[in-house]
GURO-893748 format. One line per 5 residues: number of its first residue (from 1); their letters; for each residue x negated, y negated, z negated of C-alpha. Coordinates in nm, 3 decimals. Layout:
NUM = a = X Y Z ~ ...
END
This chain:
1 = mageg = 1.217 2.464 -0.600 ~ 1.049 2.705 -0.344 ~ 0.703 2.752 -0.486 ~ 0.599 2.879 -0.127 ~ 0.838 2.691 0.082
6 = gfvsa = 0.698 2.347 0.108 ~ 0.804 2.031 -0.058 ~ 1.075 1.940 0.165 ~ 1.287 2.214 0.024 ~ 1.279 2.056 -0.325
11 = ahgir = 1.627 2.012 -0.443 ~ 1.899 2.110 -0.702 ~ 2.249 2.239 -0.700 ~ 2.392 2.578 -0.540 ~ 2.330 2.488 -0.189
16 = aeaav = 1.950 2.389 -0.278 ~ 1.924 2.716 -0.470 ~ 2.041 2.916 -0.157 ~ 1.759 2.728 0.060 ~ 1.499 2.820 -0.202
21 = rrsrs = 1.590 3.194 -0.189 ~ 1.584 3.169 0.190 ~ 1.244 3.022 0.172 ~ 1.121 3.290 -0.041 ~ 1.244 3.560 0.162
26 = lpgrd = 1.040 3.432 0.471 ~ 0.733 3.634 0.539 ~ 0.406 3.506 0.429 ~ 0.182 3.520 0.106 ~ 0.124 3.237 -0.157
31 = ipdav = -0.194 3.016 -0.173 ~ -0.317 2.886 -0.503 ~ -0.269 2.511 -0.591 ~ -0.650 2.481 -0.619 ~ -0.649 2.515 -0.228
36 = rlpfv = -0.327 2.335 -0.135 ~ -0.390 2.020 -0.314 ~ -0.748 1.943 -0.166 ~ -0.645 2.076 0.180 ~ -0.345 1.837 0.206
41 = tvvlv = -0.561 1.555 0.076 ~ -0.818 1.607 0.319 ~ -0.578 1.651 0.620 ~ -0.395 1.308 0.501 ~ -0.748 1.110 0.494
46 = llwnh = -0.854 1.237 0.827 ~ -0.514 1.173 0.982 ~ -0.532 0.827 0.857 ~ -0.898 0.768 0.989 ~ -1.189 0.994 1.076
51 = lwfsd = -1.419 0.737 1.200 ~ -1.547 0.563 0.896 ~ -1.759 0.243 0.914 ~ -1.792 0.183 1.265 ~ -2.082 -0.058 1.373
56 = lanrs = -1.914 -0.292 1.624 ~ -2.234 -0.442 1.696 ~ -2.359 -0.127 1.856 ~ -2.342 -0.166 2.241 ~ -2.297 0.217 2.273
61 = llsdp = -1.937 0.139 2.221 ~ -1.910 -0.001 2.561 ~ -2.011 0.331 2.726 ~ -1.766 0.527 2.948 ~ -1.414 0.567 2.754
66 = etgsl = -1.351 0.876 2.924 ~ -1.627 1.069 2.773 ~ -1.447 1.101 2.455 ~ -1.595 1.186 2.132 ~ -1.752 1.533 2.063
71 = ftqal = -1.752 1.459 1.687 ~ -1.362 1.381 1.699 ~ -1.296 1.692 1.902 ~ -1.517 1.940 1.702 ~ -1.369 1.782 1.376
76 = fvilg = -0.999 1.820 1.468 ~ -1.054 2.168 1.635 ~ -1.193 2.293 1.318 ~ -0.916 2.125 1.106 ~ -0.650 2.269 1.341
81 = tamlm = -0.804 2.609 1.317 ~ -0.784 2.595 0.934 ~ -0.440 2.473 0.933 ~ -0.332 2.770 1.167 ~ -0.509 2.994 0.917
86 = vlgrl = -0.344 2.850 0.629 ~ 0.012 2.845 0.806 ~ -0.051 3.200 0.911 ~ -0.072 3.311 0.535 ~ 0.215 3.096 0.441
91 = gfarl = 0.419 3.218 0.744 ~ 0.495 3.019 1.061 ~ 0.867 3.082 1.000 ~ 0.863 2.806 0.757 ~ 0.847 2.564 1.048
96 = rplas = 1.124 2.726 1.248 ~ 1.368 2.413 1.191 ~ 1.141 2.197 1.395 ~ 1.235 2.379 1.713 ~ 1.518 2.127 1.782
101 = wplll = 1.626 2.061 2.141 ~ 1.503 1.701 2.145 ~ 1.148 1.775 2.016 ~ 1.131 2.087 2.259 ~ 1.236 1.881 2.559
106 = lggwl = 1.000 1.615 2.473 ~ 0.722 1.869 2.441 ~ 0.801 2.054 2.747 ~ 0.815 1.733 2.965 ~ 0.479 1.620 2.824
111 = gittl = 0.341 1.947 2.913 ~ 0.468 1.939 3.264 ~ 0.362 1.582 3.349 ~ 0.013 1.674 3.181 ~ -0.037 1.937 3.462
116 = lstdp = 0.082 1.688 3.730 ~ -0.161 1.415 3.595 ~ -0.357 1.203 3.825 ~ -0.643 1.346 3.609 ~ -0.521 1.672 3.486
121 = mlsir = -0.831 1.762 3.299 ~ -0.853 1.444 3.115 ~ -0.492 1.470 3.020 ~ -0.542 1.824 2.914 ~ -0.849 1.734 2.680
126 = rivlf = -0.650 1.446 2.535 ~ -0.326 1.631 2.487 ~ -0.502 1.899 2.276 ~ -0.592 1.649 2.027 ~ -0.224 1.530 2.014
131 = gival = -0.105 1.881 1.987 ~ -0.355 1.934 1.674 ~ -0.242 1.624 1.510 ~ 0.126 1.725 1.549 ~ 0.027 2.069 1.394
136 = laagv = -0.136 1.912 1.102 ~ 0.150 1.674 1.035 ~ 0.391 1.947 1.035 ~ 0.160 2.180 0.832 ~ 0.121 1.954 0.532
141 = lvvar = 0.496 1.963 0.486 ~ 0.468 2.343 0.425 ~ 0.132 2.358 0.251 ~ 0.220 2.101 -0.017 ~ 0.409 2.313 -0.290
146 = ngrqf = 0.649 2.037 -0.400 ~ 0.705 1.673 -0.404 ~ 0.501 1.608 -0.705 ~ 0.196 1.792 -0.541 ~ 0.250 1.589 -0.222
151 = atala = 0.276 1.264 -0.405 ~ -0.055 1.351 -0.578 ~ -0.210 1.427 -0.264 ~ -0.097 1.105 -0.118 ~ -0.233 0.923 -0.413
156 = laagi = -0.556 1.103 -0.383 ~ -0.598 1.011 -0.008 ~ -0.484 0.648 -0.049 ~ -0.742 0.615 -0.335 ~ -1.004 0.728 -0.137
161 = vlaas = -0.929 0.512 0.162 ~ -0.868 0.183 -0.061 ~ -1.164 0.239 -0.250 ~ -1.404 0.308 0.047 ~ -1.261 -0.013 0.224
166 = ylgva = -1.294 -0.241 -0.076 ~ -1.638 -0.109 -0.165 ~ -1.748 -0.153 0.210 ~ -1.628 -0.506 0.209 ~ -1.822 -0.562 -0.095
171 = lvpnl = -2.135 -0.346 0.008 ~ -2.156 -0.344 0.367 ~ -1.968 -0.617 0.515 ~ -2.147 -0.570 0.845 ~ -1.955 -0.257 0.884
176 = tihsa = -1.614 -0.356 0.726 ~ -1.563 -0.722 0.832 ~ -1.522 -0.854 1.196 ~ -1.816 -1.069 1.286 ~ -1.958 -1.280 1.587
181 = fdvtg = -2.175 -0.972 1.674 ~ -1.879 -0.748 1.758 ~ -1.911 -0.641 2.124 ~ -1.535 -0.650 2.136 ~ -1.571 -1.038 2.184
186 = eynhi = -1.273 -1.107 1.969 ~ -1.418 -1.418 1.815 ~ -1.065 -1.510 1.665 ~ -1.105 -1.192 1.439 ~ -1.438 -1.316 1.266
191 = glwrg = -1.404 -1.284 0.881 ~ -1.108 -1.064 0.903 ~ -1.135 -0.739 0.694 ~ -1.111 -0.397 0.880 ~ -1.243 -0.167 0.587
196 = ifthk = -1.345 0.185 0.694 ~ -1.134 0.116 1.023 ~ -1.259 0.020 1.355 ~ -1.022 -0.276 1.399 ~ -0.837 -0.514 1.170
201 = neags = -0.513 -0.413 1.348 ~ -0.553 -0.041 1.265 ~ -0.664 -0.141 0.893 ~ -0.334 -0.338 0.887 ~ -0.126 -0.047 1.010
206 = amsmi = -0.298 0.204 0.753 ~ -0.241 -0.053 0.461 ~ 0.126 -0.092 0.549 ~ 0.161 0.289 0.542 ~ -0.034 0.330 0.232
211 = avcgl = 0.182 0.061 0.054 ~ 0.488 0.279 0.146 ~ 0.302 0.609 0.004 ~ 0.245 0.396 -0.320 ~ 0.615 0.348 -0.342
216 = yvaav = 0.673 0.719 -0.318 ~ 0.399 0.784 -0.576 ~ 0.578 0.548 -0.805 ~ 0.892 0.729 -0.766 ~ 0.800 1.070 -0.821
221 = lhrgl = 0.452 1.083 -0.986 ~ 0.359 0.795 -1.189 ~ 0.493 0.428 -1.150 ~ 0.186 0.247 -1.264 ~ -0.042 0.457 -1.025
226 = gwtit = 0.209 0.408 -0.748 ~ 0.245 0.037 -0.790 ~ -0.150 -0.029 -0.797 ~ -0.175 0.167 -0.472 ~ 0.089 -0.031 -0.319
231 = agalv = -0.057 -0.372 -0.452 ~ -0.417 -0.286 -0.344 ~ -0.286 -0.203 -0.004 ~ -0.085 -0.535 0.020 ~ -0.377 -0.731 -0.067
236 = fmvfa = -0.601 -0.586 0.196 ~ -0.335 -0.642 0.466 ~ -0.358 -1.007 0.371 ~ -0.726 -1.011 0.436 ~ -0.697 -0.821 0.750
241 = gsktp = -0.467 -1.063 0.894 ~ -0.281 -0.794 1.092 ~ 0.042 -0.997 1.189 ~ 0.252 -0.696 1.308 ~ 0.224 -0.481 0.979
246 = lavlp = 0.267 -0.804 0.777 ~ 0.592 -0.882 0.947 ~ 0.722 -0.535 0.975 ~ 0.677 -0.405 0.627 ~ 0.905 -0.658 0.442
251 = lvlli = 1.171 -0.567 0.719 ~ 1.140 -0.204 0.670 ~ 1.156 -0.223 0.289 ~ 1.474 -0.460 0.335 ~ 1.652 -0.200 0.571
256 = svlcs = 1.547 0.103 0.351 ~ 1.703 -0.040 0.054 ~ 2.032 -0.128 0.238 ~ 2.028 0.222 0.385 ~ 1.976 0.387 0.059
261 = rlrgg = 2.300 0.204 -0.066 ~ 2.528 0.227 0.230 ~ 2.735 0.555 0.239 ~ 2.887 0.518 0.583 ~ 2.712 0.706 0.856
266 = tmrgl = 2.808 0.437 1.121 ~ 2.685 0.124 0.921 ~ 2.370 0.312 0.839 ~ 2.308 0.415 1.206 ~ 2.357 0.053 1.346
271 = llvgp = 2.120 -0.076 1.068 ~ 1.870 0.166 1.185 ~ 1.892 0.152 1.549 ~ 1.973 -0.222 1.561 ~ 1.611 -0.356 1.504
276 = valli = 1.451 -0.115 1.748 ~ 1.703 -0.204 2.021 ~ 1.661 -0.571 1.972 ~ 1.277 -0.552 1.993 ~ 1.281 -0.341 2.313
281 = vatig = 1.509 -0.613 2.469 ~ 1.287 -0.900 2.334 ~ 0.972 -0.764 2.456 ~ 1.026 -0.548 2.773 ~ 1.323 -0.754 2.847
286 = svllp = 1.145 -1.068 2.818 ~ 0.921 -0.944 3.128 ~ 1.212 -0.803 3.338 ~ 1.468 -1.057 3.264 ~ 1.370 -1.453 3.288
291 = pirtv = 1.679 -1.558 3.087 ~ 1.570 -1.355 2.789 ~ 1.217 -1.515 2.822 ~ 1.392 -1.846 2.835 ~ 1.584 -1.786 2.506
296 = ldaii = 1.274 -1.650 2.319 ~ 1.075 -1.962 2.423 ~ 1.339 -2.170 2.254 ~ 1.361 -1.994 1.917 ~ 1.003 -1.842 1.860
301 = pdatf = 0.665 -2.022 1.875 ~ 0.473 -1.768 2.087 ~ 0.720 -1.584 2.314 ~ 0.409 -1.426 2.483 ~ 0.370 -1.222 2.168
306 = tarne = -0.007 -1.311 2.163 ~ -0.031 -1.255 2.551 ~ 0.104 -0.896 2.538 ~ 0.368 -1.019 2.801 ~ 0.064 -1.018 3.046
311 = iwafa = -0.002 -0.640 2.966 ~ 0.365 -0.562 2.981 ~ 0.398 -0.702 3.328 ~ 0.080 -0.506 3.440 ~ 0.229 -0.182 3.284
316 = iehvv = 0.574 -0.225 3.444 ~ 0.416 -0.272 3.794 ~ 0.232 0.068 3.758 ~ 0.531 0.249 3.608 ~ 0.720 0.188 3.925
321 = vhpir = 0.419 0.364 4.115 ~ 0.496 0.706 3.957 ~ 0.834 0.655 3.808 ~ 0.923 1.012 3.771 ~ 0.615 1.201 3.645
326 = gwgyg = 0.400 0.913 3.534 ~ 0.025 0.903 3.567 ~ -0.042 1.167 3.304 ~ -0.142 1.171 2.924 ~ -0.428 0.929 2.857
331 = afwlt = -0.482 0.911 3.240 ~ -0.421 0.537 3.300 ~ -0.579 0.290 3.061 ~ -0.962 0.246 3.073 ~ -1.004 0.449 3.383
336 = drtvy = -1.121 0.369 3.741 ~ -0.779 0.261 3.842 ~ -0.727 -0.003 3.575 ~ -1.109 -0.105 3.503 ~ -1.159 -0.161 3.871
341 = gggad = -0.816 -0.203 3.991 ~ -0.595 -0.511 4.043 ~ -0.399 -0.669 3.768 ~ -0.035 -0.774 3.782 ~ -0.176 -1.149 3.811
346 = pgsdw = -0.507 -1.208 3.985 ~ -0.584 -1.480 3.735 ~ -0.549 -1.228 3.443 ~ -0.792 -0.961 3.527 ~ -0.846 -0.916 3.136
351 = vqtat = -0.564 -0.689 3.113 ~ -0.740 -0.420 3.313 ~ -0.977 -0.371 3.013 ~ -0.669 -0.323 2.777 ~ -0.685 0.028 2.597
356 = qahns = -0.274 0.058 2.582 ~ 0.035 -0.126 2.677 ~ 0.090 -0.261 2.344 ~ 0.428 -0.103 2.367 ~ 0.500 0.283 2.279
361 = fldaa = 0.801 0.302 2.511 ~ 0.595 0.145 2.814 ~ 0.315 0.389 2.745 ~ 0.549 0.654 2.743 ~ 0.690 0.550 3.092
366 = limgl = 0.342 0.532 3.213 ~ 0.243 0.892 3.063 ~ 0.556 1.082 3.136 ~ 0.753 0.856 3.389 ~ 1.106 0.703 3.300
371 = pgall = 1.246 1.047 3.217 ~ 0.982 1.118 2.957 ~ 1.047 0.761 2.801 ~ 1.411 0.845 2.756 ~ 1.321 1.188 2.608
376 = llnal = 1.099 1.013 2.369 ~ 1.371 0.778 2.264 ~ 1.599 1.062 2.205 ~ 1.350 1.293 2.006 ~ 1.184 1.003 1.800
381 = vvapi = 1.431 0.752 1.752 ~ 1.790 0.875 1.804 ~ 1.738 1.239 1.677 ~ 1.554 1.126 1.349 ~ 1.865 0.899 1.261
386 = rdlqr = 2.089 1.194 1.341 ~ 1.886 1.416 1.091 ~ 1.885 1.131 0.839 ~ 2.280 1.125 0.835 ~ 2.292 1.508 0.825
391 = asagr = 2.051 1.516 0.537 ~ 2.194 1.252 0.324 ~ 2.571 1.338 0.407 ~ 2.701 1.022 0.259 ~ 2.490 1.039 -0.046
396 = pldaq = 2.230 0.801 -0.168 ~ 1.877 0.873 -0.026 ~ 1.657 1.067 -0.254 ~ 1.278 0.963 -0.287 ~ 1.122 1.188 -0.036
401 = tlffl = 1.415 1.123 0.238 ~ 1.353 0.740 0.175 ~ 0.970 0.798 0.212 ~ 1.026 0.966 0.535 ~ 1.260 0.686 0.663
406 = riwml = 1.021 0.415 0.566 ~ 0.736 0.574 0.758 ~ 0.948 0.636 1.048 ~ 1.068 0.282 1.060 ~ 0.722 0.124 1.030
411 = avisa = 0.643 0.336 1.348 ~ 0.932 0.263 1.555 ~ 0.959 -0.106 1.477 ~ 0.583 -0.142 1.538 ~ 0.615 0.049 1.870
416 = sfenv = 0.760 -0.233 2.048 ~ 0.405 -0.420 1.981 ~ 0.164 -0.123 1.966 ~ 0.117 0.230 2.110 ~ 0.173 0.423 1.781
421 = llnan = 0.406 0.710 1.897 ~ 0.190 0.907 2.148 ~ -0.168 0.785 2.076 ~ -0.323 1.040 1.848 ~ -0.610 0.812 1.754
426 = tvlcg = -0.381 0.582 1.553 ~ -0.299 0.623 1.198 ~ 0.075 0.576 1.252 ~ 0.084 0.856 1.526 ~ 0.031 1.131 1.281
431 = mtmla = 0.229 0.989 0.994 ~ 0.523 0.917 1.255 ~ 0.523 1.272 1.346 ~ 0.510 1.381 0.962 ~ 0.802 1.157 0.905
436 = vfglr = 1.005 1.296 1.205 ~ 0.936 1.639 1.115 ~ 1.009 1.583 0.747 ~ 1.354 1.435 0.829 ~ 1.414 1.737 1.058
441 = lrtay = 1.332 1.978 0.783 ~ 1.558 1.780 0.545 ~ 1.844 1.895 0.751 ~ 1.735 2.249 0.666 ~ 1.678 2.213 0.305
446 = rpva = 1.943 1.931 0.214 ~ 1.894 1.783 -0.137 ~ 2.193 1.793 -0.378 ~ 2.227 1.530 -0.625
END
């Protein structure tokens, strides 16, 4: 194991030992574990949620959404600066494998469309936060000394979030449970748990991710501790009533188990890309192609996906306005053009107050145009599958690769219903980048059984 090289280089065998020697030959200096472990833990906690115990009865939440949060901006600038200092000491060369063509092309096009945004200053301000989150996600993979230390940091971070959420429900329910006083007006959410998060959907996504972290902790650190974390997250998910994570997590676990058993690259690739392609067809396709909607009406109770189809129609209508360059990062939803503009259906003006397209691929098309959506599919869906195939090379998946795979699958399957791939304010965004970067790094430091 490369003591200074990051936990993704942990492996055994001749080839792994060569990777360790290369890692140790990189420029940089060591950092003591007394700094590494708390730093990685703090970064994980803040990536999962940085706005604790939001008072949804506070009417100031209805203020101008474009003003942003000075607290969020200051917090992440400080955290990003700290990560740069740590990486500078360890050596930035350790992140060199992340400079892959799919990621570079996506980042380049995102930068170009940000400069061409309908509101460049707003897009630049928001893309800085996205860039810092990407830096933090990549950085923890290098700062954590080995798999056991990373599992310890995950266990600590998960324990902090779970303990705070459960104690919040017990002690300050007005700040942790949806009520009739919420200014969001979502009365069907009354009584659902949200814990330290601002919404029950965010809580559900976080808990599904924490459940996966618990499985990793059980595999490499302590079985009892890991299963306790997973059980605590699952119970909270049920009381949060977030339908997407409740439906997606069992599917992710099933597919990941099958992938760990399959040795053939073709079958494993089909198993991974199949659900993503099917959901894209079922969601976006149901709006574009009436026959698909007819089939869905016949086989599922709610073919509107809780009225998301109206938001998708609204988004598609505006994608075609700027099909090449898009509207710019963060420059479409909750701005003058949507809040005061016309909807896809004059009788459905409520979609103008939506904060996202509830589909990551549609949001990518709104942000970066159709070329950007294709680049995102390549960088965050196709390339990670290819990296997984290269890292495993026909062998069973080790615990770390399986962890990255499960987090990645949670994101790309949920992406058809929520904007989790490019929205830096969501818990799955940072973890998605961590999983994508982790799979990429695994191709540079392949584990050997």
